[in-house]
N, CA, C and O atoms as a printed pandas DataFrame, in Angstrom:
     atom_number atom_name residue_name chain_id  residue_number  x_coord  y_coord  z_coord
0              1         N          MET        A               1   93.762   60.384  114.452
1              2        CA          MET        A               1   92.764   61.376  114.817
2              3         C          MET        A               1   91.653   60.685  115.587
3              4         O          MET        A               1   91.266   59.563  115.261
4              5         N          ARG        A               2   91.151   61.347  116.591
5              6        CA          ARG        A               2   89.961   60.922  117.325
6              7         C          ARG        A               2   88.921   62.025  117.197
7              8         O          ARG        A               2   89.256   63.210  117.219
8              9         N          LEU        A               3   87.678   61.639  117.065
9             10        CA          LEU        A               3   86.620   62.618  116.832
10            11         C          LEU        A               3   85.380   62.219  117.599
11            12         O          LEU        A               3   85.015   61.044  117.639
12            13         N          ILE        A               4   84.728   63.202  118.209
13            14        CA          ILE        A               4   83.393   62.983  118.761
14            15         C          ILE        A               4   82.500   64.098  118.253
15            16         O          ILE        A               4   82.809   65.280  118.400
16            17         N          GLY        A               5   81.391   63.704  117.654
17            18        CA          GLY        A               5   80.414   64.660  117.160
18            19         C          GLY        A               5   79.310   64.815  118.188
19            20         O          GLY        A               5   78.755   63.821  118.657
20            21         N          ILE        A               6   78.985   66.045  118.542
21            22        CA          ILE        A               6   77.941   66.309  119.533
22            23         C          ILE        A               6   76.899   67.211  118.882
23            24         O          ILE        A               6   77.228   68.270  118.349
24            25         N          GLY        A               7   75.643   66.784  118.932
25            26        CA          GLY        A               7   74.587   67.607  118.358
26            27         C          GLY        A               7   73.295   66.840  118.196
27            28         O          GLY        A               7   73.091   65.791  118.808
28            29         N          ASP        A               8   72.440   67.373  117.373
29            30        CA          ASP        A               8   71.167   66.707  117.126
30            31         C          ASP        A               8   71.233   65.975  115.792
31            32         O          ASP        A               8   72.159   66.175  115.006
32            33         N          ASN        A               9   70.265   65.148  115.552
33            34        CA          ASN        A               9   70.232   64.430  114.292
34            35         C          ASN        A               9   68.801   64.263  113.825
35            36         O          ASN        A               9   67.865   64.710  114.488
36            37         N          VAL        A              10   68.639   63.633  112.705
37            38        CA          VAL        A              10   67.321   63.413  112.120
38            39         C          VAL        A              10   67.168   61.925  111.809
39            40         O          VAL        A              10   68.136   61.164  111.800
40            41         N          VAL        A              11   65.945   61.548  111.560
41            42        CA          VAL        A              11   65.654   60.197  111.108
42            43         C          VAL        A              11   64.857   60.318  109.822
43            44         O          VAL        A              11   63.806   60.958  109.789
44            45         N          ASP        A              12   65.364   59.700  108.761
45            46        CA          ASP        A              12   64.630   59.664  107.502
46            47         C          ASP        A              12   63.713   58.446  107.538
47            48         O          ASP        A              12   64.174   57.319  107.714
48            49         N          TYR        A              13   62.427   58.678  107.371
49            50        CA          TYR        A              13   61.444   57.602  107.427
50            51         C          TYR        A              13   60.855   57.395  106.035
51            52         O          TYR        A              13   60.249   58.299  105.460
52            53         N          TYR        A              14   61.044   56.201  105.512
53            54        CA          TYR        A              14   60.491   55.836  104.205
54            55         C          TYR        A              14   59.243   55.008  104.452
55            56         O          TYR        A              14   59.301   53.790  104.625
56            57         N          GLN        A              15   58.112   55.705  104.464
57            58        CA          GLN        A              15   56.843   55.095  104.842
58            59         C          GLN        A              15   56.479   53.923  103.936
59            60         O          GLN        A              15   55.978   52.908  104.420
60            61         N          ASP        A              16   56.719   54.042  102.641
61            62        CA          ASP        A              16   56.358   52.968  101.717
62            63         C          ASP        A              16   57.176   51.700  101.952
63            64         O          ASP        A              16   56.720   50.600  101.640
64            65         N          GLN        A              17   58.389   51.851  102.502
65            66        CA          GLN        A              17   59.252   50.705  102.782
66            67         C          GLN        A              17   59.177   50.274  104.248
67            68         O          GLN        A              17   59.602   49.173  104.601
68            69         N          GLY        A              18   58.639   51.142  105.088
69            70        CA          GLY        A              18   58.535   50.852  106.508
70            71         C          GLY        A              18   59.873   50.814  107.220
71            72         O          GLY        A              18   60.034   50.074  108.191
72            73         N          VAL        A              19   60.852   51.611  106.750
73            74        CA          VAL        A              19   62.181   51.631  107.364
74            75         C          VAL        A              19   62.580   53.058  107.745
75            76         O          VAL        A              19   62.106   54.034  107.163
76            77         N          MET        A              20   63.468   53.147  108.741
77            78        CA          MET        A              20   63.985   54.427  109.201
78            79         C          MET        A              20   65.510   54.371  109.187
79            80         O          MET        A              20   66.106   53.352  109.536
80            81         N          TYR        A              21   66.131   55.469  108.784
81            82        CA          TYR        A              21   67.584   55.569  108.742
82            83         C          TYR        A              21   68.021   56.797  109.521
83            84         O          TYR        A              21   67.485   57.884  109.305
84            85         N          PRO        A              22   69.000   56.644  110.440
85            86        CA          PRO        A              22   69.509   57.824  111.143
86            87         C          PRO        A              22   70.390   58.650  110.213
87            88         O          PRO        A              22   70.990   58.116  109.280
88            89         N          GLY        A              23   70.463   59.939  110.469
89            90        CA          GLY        A              23   71.296   60.804  109.646
90            91         C          GLY        A              23   71.451   62.167  110.283
91            92         O          GLY        A              23   71.151   62.356  111.462
92            93         N          GLY        A              24   71.915   63.098  109.505
93            94        CA          GLY        A              24   72.177   64.448  109.978
94            95         C          GLY        A              24   73.665   64.734  109.895
95            96         O          GLY        A              24   74.480   63.812  109.886
96            97         N          ASN        A              25   74.017   65.999  109.835
97            98        CA          ASN        A              25   75.406   66.397  109.615
98            99         C          ASN        A              25   76.373   65.839  110.650
99           100         O          ASN        A              25   77.426   65.316  110.284
100          101         N          VAL        A              26   76.042   65.936  111.924
101          102        CA          VAL        A              26   76.970   65.496  112.968
102          103         C          VAL        A              26   77.237   63.999  112.854
103          104         O          VAL        A              26   78.388   63.567  112.922
104          105         N          LEU        A              27   76.208   63.226  112.686
105          106        CA          LEU        A              27   76.359   61.777  112.548
106          107         C          LEU        A              27   77.118   61.427  111.275
107          108         O          LEU        A              27   77.990   60.559  111.291
108          109         N          ASN        A              28   76.796   62.088  110.186
109          110        CA          ASN        A              28   77.464   61.817  108.913
110          111         C          ASN        A              28   78.962   62.127  108.969
111          112         O          ASN        A              28   79.760   61.406  108.370
112          113         N          VAL        A              29   79.351   63.179  109.673
113          114        CA          VAL        A              29   80.769   63.522  109.798
114          115         C          VAL        A              29   81.512   62.440  110.570
115          116         O          VAL        A              29   82.620   62.064  110.187
116          117         N          ALA        A              30   80.925   61.933  111.649
117          118        CA          ALA        A              30   81.567   60.876  112.428
118          119         C          ALA        A              30   81.753   59.612  111.590
119          120         O          ALA        A              30   82.812   58.986  111.636
120          121         N          VAL        A              31   80.748   59.246  110.839
121          122        CA          VAL        A              31   80.840   58.059  109.981
122          123         C          VAL        A              31   81.889   58.265  108.890
123          124         O          VAL        A              31   82.701   57.375  108.635
124          125         N          ALA        A              32   81.876   59.422  108.249
125          126        CA          ALA        A              32   82.841   59.696  107.177
126          127         C          ALA        A              32   84.267   59.702  107.707
127          128         O          ALA        A              32   85.175   59.212  107.035
128          129         N          ALA        A              33   84.479   60.243  108.892
129          130        CA          ALA        A              33   85.819   60.274  109.464
130          131         C          ALA        A              33   86.328   58.863  109.735
131          132         O          ALA        A              33   87.485   58.555  109.452
132          133         N          LYS        A              34   85.477   58.012  110.278
133          134        CA          LYS        A              34   85.883   56.634  110.545
134          135         C          LYS        A              34   86.201   55.905  109.248
135          136         O          LYS        A              34   87.194   55.182  109.166
136          137         N          ARG        A              35   85.370   56.092  108.249
137          138        CA          ARG        A              35   85.601   55.443  106.951
138          139         C          ARG        A              35   86.873   55.958  106.277
139          140         O          ARG        A              35   87.469   55.271  105.447
140          141         N          SER        A              36   87.280   57.177  106.644
141          142        CA          SER        A              36   88.482   57.772  106.062
142          143         C          SER        A              36   89.743   57.442  106.851
143          144         O          SER        A              36   90.825   57.933  106.529
144          145         N          GLY        A              37   89.608   56.617  107.877
145          146        CA          GLY        A              37   90.780   56.153  108.600
146          147         C          GLY        A              37   91.002   56.727  109.974
147          148         O          GLY        A              37   92.066   56.504  110.552
148          149         N          ALA        A              38   90.057   57.453  110.528
149          150        CA          ALA        A              38   90.226   57.988  111.874
150          151         C          ALA        A              38   90.362   56.845  112.882
151          152         O          ALA        A              38   89.727   55.800  112.739
152          153         N          GLU        A              39   91.188   57.055  113.889
153          154        CA          GLU        A              39   91.442   56.034  114.908
154          155         C          GLU        A              39   90.170   55.678  115.679
155          156         O          GLU        A              39   89.873   54.502  115.887
156          157         N          ALA        A              40   89.434   56.682  116.094
157          158        CA          ALA        A              40   88.209   56.456  116.868
158          159         C          ALA        A              40   87.233   57.582  116.578
159          160         O          ALA        A              40   87.629   58.741  116.455
160          161         N          CYS        A              41   85.966   57.241  116.471
161          162        CA          CYS        A              41   84.912   58.223  116.237
162          163         C          CYS        A              41   83.696   57.853  117.076
163          164         O          CYS        A              41   83.430   56.679  117.330
164          165         N          ALA        A              42   82.969   58.875  117.498
165          166        CA          ALA        A              42   81.768   58.648  118.288
166          167         C          ALA        A              42   80.771   59.747  117.989
167          168         O          ALA        A              42   81.113   60.806  117.463
168          169         N          TYR        A              43   79.538   59.467  118.337
169          170        CA          TYR        A              43   78.464   60.445  118.185
170          171         C          TYR        A              43   77.689   60.503  119.492
171          172         O          TYR        A              43   77.362   59.464  120.067
172          173         N          LEU        A              44   77.395   61.695  119.963
173          174        CA          LEU        A              44   76.608   61.896  121.164
174          175         C          LEU        A              44   75.526   62.902  120.826
175          176         O          LEU        A              44   75.817   64.042  120.465
176          177         N          GLY        A              45   74.282   62.477  120.942
177          178        CA          GLY        A              45   73.214   63.376  120.580
178          179         C          GLY        A              45   71.867   62.838  120.989
179          180         O          GLY        A              45   71.766   61.878  121.753
180          181         N          ILE        A              46   70.835   63.468  120.472
181          182        CA          ILE        A              46   69.475   63.140  120.847
182          183         C          ILE        A              46   68.576   63.154  119.616
183          184         O          ILE        A              46   68.774   63.936  118.686
184          185         N          THR        A              47   67.613   62.294  119.636
185          186        CA          THR        A              47   66.595   62.277  118.585
186          187         C          THR        A              47   65.238   62.498  119.236
187          188         O          THR        A              47   64.873   61.797  120.179
188          189         N          GLY        A              48   64.504   63.461  118.738
189          190        CA          GLY        A              48   63.179   63.752  119.292
190          191         C          GLY        A              48   62.114   62.850  118.688
191          192         O          GLY        A              48   62.412   61.929  117.927
192          193         N          ARG        A              49   60.901   63.127  119.034
193          194        CA          ARG        A              49   59.785   62.324  118.534
194          195         C          ARG        A              49   59.638   62.541  117.080
195          196         O          ARG        A              49   58.753   61.956  116.454
């Protein structure tokens, strides 16, 4: 299986730790598919301010 997720995403910002993590449904699906054995996965999207 090959998969490309297209959409928007979010960034979780943990102010007390000073770190940011990308996330959101489209990105999470691409990562989960790759971890589940998909041949190729990609994400195409945008993150706003």
